[in-house]
N, C-alpha and C positions, 0 to 999 in steps of 0.2 A: 516176663511177658513182653511180647513185641510192642513197639511203639509205631504209630501211624500218624502221618501228617495229612490232614484234610484241608486242602487249599480251596478257599471259597472264590470261585471265579464269577465275575460280574462284567457287564457291559456298562461302563461309566456313563455312556451317552443315553442309556435307556433305563436308568434306575428311577423308581417312582419319586416324583417331586415331593420334597419334604422329608425324604428318607423313611426309615422304619416307623410304623405307627406305634403309639403307646401300647396297644394290644399285642403287637408283634414283640415288642421289647419285653413285655410281661411274660409271654409264652416262652421266649428265648431265655429269660432269666430263670424261669422254673425248670426248663430242661437243663440248663447249665448247672443249677443246684443239684438236680437229680444225678447228672453225670459225675459231678464232683464227689457226691456222697458215695456213688458206686465205685469210685476209684478209677474211673475211665478217663476223665478229663484232667490232663496235666497242665494245660495252658490254652488260652484262646484270646483272640483280640481282633478287632477290625483295623484296617489300615487307612491312613489319610489318602485322599485322591492323588492320582499320579501327577497332577499339576504341582504338588508339593514334594515330589520325589525326584530321584536322579537315577540314571543307569550308568554303571561303570563297566566299560568293555575292554577286554584284553585280546589283542590279536597281533601276531607278528612281532611280539616283544614290546608293543606300544599300548599305552593306556589312553582311553578317552572317556570323558564324562559328558553325558547328555542330560540336561534338565528336562523335567516333565513340563507339560503333559505329553504323553506318548500317543499322538493322534493315529499312528499307524496300527495301534493295538485295538483289536475288536474286544477281546476279553482281557481283563487284568485281575490280579489277585486282590480281592477286596478285604480279605481276612483269612484267618487260619484257626484250626483247632489241633492241638497235639493230644492224641489219644493213646492210651495204653489198653490194649484189648487182647483177648486170648488168641485171636486170629483175624485175618482179613475180613471174613464174613461178619464178625461182630463189629469191627470198625465201620463197615459199610452200613450195618443196621443202625448204628448210632447216627451216622451221617444222614441217612434217610429220615430219621426222626427230626434232625436239625432242619432239613429242607422242608418238611411238612409243617413246621410252625409258621412258615411264610404264607401270606395271602396269595390267592391265585394270580394277581397282577404282577408278581415278582417273577423274574427269570434268573435263576441261580444254578450254577453247576459246581459241584465239589469234586475235586480230583483227590482220591485217597491213595496214598503211597506209603509203603513201609519204610521206616527209618532204618538205615543200615547200622547194625550194632557194632560197637567197637570203640 
């Protein structure tokens, strides 16, 4: 079965103060448990803010490292889920369910892409 990476995109400057509510975390935990039991969820995690990250860039044979935060970025990857689904449509359906556990004041986008086998 193909694998898909669902990259959770957020605007770090516009996330709700205090982060996820306990209710959101409970709903997310329930969905993660359901996805794990269904054999769809292979791995998932949130990521620390870009202020604690670094970018490594390669161009013209030279490497450079830039420490975060990355103020020029409107959206950043805030987390990910690695899914194993029968097809792209199923991966998208699971991703929609993930987004629906969030309260209306959240703005979250997930980019779903198939992992190249090999």
